[in-house]
C-alpha positions as CSV (number, residue, x, y, z in Angstrom):
1,M,-27.2,44.1,-127.4
2,N,-24.2,41.7,-127.7
3,L,-22.4,42.6,-124.4
4,G,-19.5,40.2,-125.1
5,L,-18.8,41.8,-128.5
6,E,-19.2,45.3,-127.0
7,Y,-16.6,44.4,-124.3
8,I,-14.1,43.1,-126.9
9,K,-14.5,46.4,-128.9
10,Y,-14.1,48.4,-125.7
11,R,-11.0,46.5,-124.6
12,W,-9.4,47.1,-128.0
13,K,-10.1,50.8,-127.8
14,A,-8.7,50.9,-124.3
15,K,-5.5,49.0,-125.1
16,G,-2.7,50.9,-123.4
17,S,-2.9,54.5,-122.4
18,S,-4.1,57.2,-124.8
19,T,-1.5,59.1,-126.9
20,N,-1.4,62.8,-127.4
21,R,-3.4,63.3,-124.2
22,S,-4.5,66.7,-123.1
23,N,-3.1,67.8,-119.7
24,F,-6.6,67.3,-118.3
25,T,-6.7,63.7,-119.4
26,Q,-3.1,63.1,-118.2
27,D,-4.1,64.3,-114.8
28,F,-7.3,62.2,-114.8
29,E,-5.5,59.0,-115.8
30,D,-2.3,59.3,-114.0
31,K,-3.4,61.0,-110.7
32,C,-7.1,60.6,-110.2
33,L,-7.3,56.9,-111.2
34,S,-4.3,56.0,-109.0
35,I,-5.8,57.1,-105.7
36,N,-6.2,54.4,-103.1
37,K,-8.9,54.4,-100.4
38,D,-7.9,55.4,-96.9
39,L,-7.8,52.3,-94.7
40,K,-10.6,53.5,-92.5
41,D,-12.9,54.2,-95.5
42,Y,-12.0,50.8,-97.0
43,L,-13.0,49.0,-93.7
44,L,-16.2,50.9,-93.4
45,L,-17.3,50.2,-96.9
46,N,-16.2,46.5,-96.8
47,E,-18.2,46.0,-93.6
48,L,-21.3,47.6,-95.0
49,I,-21.1,45.6,-98.3
50,E,-20.6,42.3,-96.5
51,K,-23.6,43.0,-94.3
52,L,-25.8,43.8,-97.2
53,N,-24.5,40.9,-99.2
54,S,-25.8,38.5,-96.5
55,D,-29.2,40.3,-96.1
56,K,-31.9,38.1,-97.8
57,S,-34.9,40.1,-96.5
58,E,-37.1,41.3,-99.4
59,I,-38.7,44.6,-100.2
60,E,-41.2,45.7,-102.8
61,I,-39.7,47.7,-105.7
62,E,-41.4,50.5,-107.5
63,D,-39.5,50.8,-110.8
64,F,-40.1,54.1,-112.6
65,G,-37.6,53.5,-115.3
66,A,-36.9,50.9,-118.0
67,G,-36.6,48.2,-115.3
68,S,-35.1,44.8,-115.3
69,K,-36.6,42.2,-117.6
70,K,-35.5,39.4,-115.4
71,L,-36.1,40.6,-111.8
72,G,-39.5,40.8,-110.2
73,N,-41.0,43.6,-108.1
74,K,-39.9,41.8,-104.9
75,R,-36.2,41.7,-104.4
76,S,-33.8,40.8,-101.6
77,I,-31.3,43.4,-100.3
78,Q,-28.6,40.9,-101.4
79,Q,-30.1,40.9,-104.9
80,I,-30.3,44.7,-105.2
81,L,-26.7,45.0,-104.0
82,K,-25.6,42.6,-106.7
83,T,-27.6,44.1,-109.6
84,S,-28.1,47.8,-108.8
85,S,-25.3,49.2,-106.7
86,S,-22.1,51.1,-107.6
87,K,-19.5,48.8,-105.8
88,G,-16.2,47.2,-106.7
89,K,-14.1,49.1,-109.2
90,Y,-16.9,51.4,-110.1
91,G,-17.5,52.4,-106.5
92,D,-13.7,52.9,-106.2
93,F,-13.9,55.2,-109.2
94,L,-16.6,57.3,-107.6
95,Y,-14.4,57.5,-104.5
96,R,-11.3,58.5,-106.5
97,I,-12.9,61.1,-108.6
98,C,-14.5,62.8,-105.6
99,K,-11.3,62.7,-103.6
100,H,-9.3,64.1,-106.5
101,Y,-11.5,67.0,-107.6
102,A,-13.0,67.7,-104.1
103,F,-16.5,68.6,-105.4
104,K,-18.6,70.9,-103.4
105,N,-22.0,69.9,-104.7
106,I,-23.1,66.6,-106.2
107,L,-26.4,65.5,-107.7
108,E,-27.2,61.8,-108.0
109,F,-30.2,60.5,-110.0
110,G,-30.9,57.0,-108.6
111,T,-29.9,56.3,-105.0
112,S,-30.7,52.5,-104.8
113,L,-29.1,51.3,-101.5
114,G,-26.8,54.4,-101.3
115,I,-23.6,52.6,-102.0
116,G,-22.5,55.0,-104.7
117,S,-23.5,58.0,-102.5
118,I,-21.4,56.7,-99.7
119,H,-18.4,56.1,-101.9
120,M,-18.7,59.7,-103.1
121,Q,-19.2,61.1,-99.6
122,L,-16.2,59.2,-98.2
123,G,-14.1,60.3,-101.1
124,C,-14.7,64.0,-100.2
125,K,-16.2,64.3,-96.8
126,T,-17.1,68.0,-97.1
127,T,-19.1,67.6,-100.3
128,K,-22.9,68.0,-100.2
129,I,-24.8,65.3,-102.0
130,T,-28.4,65.5,-103.2
131,T,-29.6,62.1,-104.2
132,I,-32.9,61.3,-105.8
133,E,-34.8,58.0,-105.4
134,A,-38.4,57.4,-106.5
135,C,-38.9,53.9,-104.8
136,K,-39.9,54.5,-101.2
137,N,-38.7,51.1,-99.8
138,T,-35.3,51.3,-101.5
139,R,-34.8,54.8,-100.2
140,E,-35.6,53.7,-96.7
141,Q,-32.9,51.1,-96.9
142,A,-30.4,53.7,-98.2
143,L,-31.3,56.0,-95.3
144,K,-30.3,53.3,-92.9
145,N,-27.0,52.9,-94.7
146,F,-26.3,56.6,-94.7
147,E,-27.0,56.8,-90.9
148,S,-24.5,54.0,-90.3
149,I,-21.7,55.7,-92.2
150,A,-22.1,59.1,-93.7
151,P,-25.3,60.9,-92.6
152,H,-24.3,64.5,-92.4
153,N,-23.9,65.8,-95.9
154,I,-26.3,63.6,-97.9
155,T,-29.7,64.9,-98.6
156,S,-32.1,62.2,-99.8
157,L,-35.2,63.2,-101.7
158,H,-38.1,60.9,-102.4
159,S,-39.0,61.9,-106.0
160,T,-38.9,60.9,-109.6
161,F,-36.2,62.5,-111.7
162,D,-38.9,64.4,-113.7
163,Q,-40.5,65.7,-110.5
164,Y,-37.1,66.9,-109.2
165,L,-36.4,68.7,-112.5
166,E,-39.8,70.4,-112.5
167,N,-39.8,71.6,-108.9
168,S,-36.2,72.2,-107.7
169,N,-34.1,75.4,-107.8
170,K,-31.7,75.5,-110.7
171,T,-28.5,74.9,-108.6
172,V,-25.2,74.3,-110.5
173,F,-23.5,71.0,-109.5
174,D,-19.9,70.1,-109.8
175,L,-20.7,66.4,-110.4
176,I,-23.9,64.9,-111.8
177,F,-24.2,61.1,-111.5
178,V,-27.1,59.7,-113.6
179,D,-27.8,56.1,-112.4
180,G,-31.4,55.2,-113.2
181,H,-34.2,54.8,-115.8
182,H,-32.0,53.1,-118.3
183,D,-33.8,54.3,-121.4
184,G,-31.8,56.0,-124.1
185,Q,-34.4,58.7,-125.0
186,A,-35.1,59.4,-121.3
187,L,-31.3,59.8,-120.8
188,L,-31.1,62.3,-123.6
189,N,-34.1,64.2,-122.2
190,Y,-32.5,64.4,-118.8
191,M,-29.2,65.6,-120.2
192,E,-31.0,68.4,-122.0
193,S,-32.8,69.4,-118.8
194,L,-29.6,69.1,-116.7
195,R,-28.0,71.9,-118.8
196,E,-29.5,74.4,-116.3
197,Y,-27.8,72.5,-113.4
198,S,-24.3,72.4,-114.9
199,D,-21.6,74.7,-116.3
200,N,-18.4,74.3,-118.2
201,E,-16.7,72.6,-115.3
202,T,-19.4,70.1,-114.4
203,I,-18.5,66.4,-114.7
204,F,-21.3,64.0,-115.7
205,I,-21.1,60.3,-115.0
206,L,-23.6,58.1,-116.7
207,D,-24.2,54.5,-115.4
208,D,-25.0,51.5,-117.5
209,I,-24.3,53.0,-120.9
210,R,-24.4,49.5,-122.4
211,W,-27.6,48.4,-120.6
212,S,-29.4,48.3,-123.9
213,D,-29.1,49.3,-127.5
214,S,-31.0,52.5,-126.7
215,M,-28.6,53.4,-123.9
216,L,-25.6,52.8,-126.1
217,N,-27.2,54.8,-128.9
218,A,-27.8,57.7,-126.5
219,W,-24.2,57.5,-125.3
220,N,-22.9,57.6,-128.9
221,T,-25.2,60.6,-129.6
222,L,-23.8,62.5,-126.6
223,I,-20.1,61.8,-127.3
224,S,-20.6,62.8,-131.0
225,S,-22.3,66.1,-130.1
226,D,-20.7,69.5,-129.8
227,D,-21.9,69.7,-126.2
228,F,-19.0,67.8,-124.7
229,H,-15.3,68.0,-125.5
230,I,-13.9,65.5,-123.1
231,T,-15.5,62.0,-123.0
232,Y,-14.2,58.9,-121.2
233,D,-15.6,55.4,-121.9
234,L,-15.1,53.1,-118.8
235,F,-17.4,50.4,-120.3
236,R,-20.2,50.5,-117.7
237,F,-19.7,54.2,-116.8
238,G,-19.4,57.0,-119.3
239,V,-17.9,60.4,-118.3
240,L,-18.8,63.7,-120.1
241,I,-17.2,67.1,-119.6
242,R,-17.8,70.3,-121.6
243,K,-14.4,72.0,-121.2
244,T,-15.1,74.2,-124.3
245,E,-11.6,75.6,-124.2
246,L,-10.1,72.1,-125.0
247,E,-10.0,70.1,-128.3
248,K,-12.5,67.3,-128.5
249,E,-11.0,64.1,-126.9
250,M,-12.7,60.7,-126.7
251,V,-10.8,58.1,-124.7
252,A,-11.6,54.5,-123.7
253,I,-10.0,53.8,-120.3
254,R,-9.7,50.5,-118.4
255,L,-10.3,50.7,-114.7
């Protein structure tokens, strides 16, 4: 994977705003992506991230997915924040999309430290989030962060993704955020299983679509399929929406 080349290709595709946009994409680009954080939410998130960024204590990581080829099983909270958290412009995106669409139910595969979960919860404070994390120690850190900011509507489950899919009730979610495993074939398998948890209105967000060649191949398979009509490439994130009543639309968007 030549990430530099991929970024150049992405920037070229995302040059300027898309033409002949559907009303849905116009609303997404012009309204959803222009939302600013409330000052109170900004201060809460900034304080939490600064605290975690200075935390050099280490925990043992159980990695059930493709894992990092560079990082060991023992990692500091500071390191996990840097490499495995939805912060910065991608955290802002989660906040904006939740605030704009006011989702009722969200499913998150891969909690990590819970930064993405908290962005989503603050974006829409009435939404109910179910977040899945297989690593016990990482989940315990996330629970502390939830308790400090947004404890009420986040349900954290200690489970692998496969265990959850095998044992849970088939609830339809408004937003499904897949942030883990990082293997292309596994992603395709999850997306197939998640059909029963979604409908025509469900928005899927996939993290790290350029993590590896297999992840990028999986992303290209998904956007080329007849399953999704609206697809947005945000470089690190990919967004998929069925919307069968709309013409197929693939757009690269700069955050």
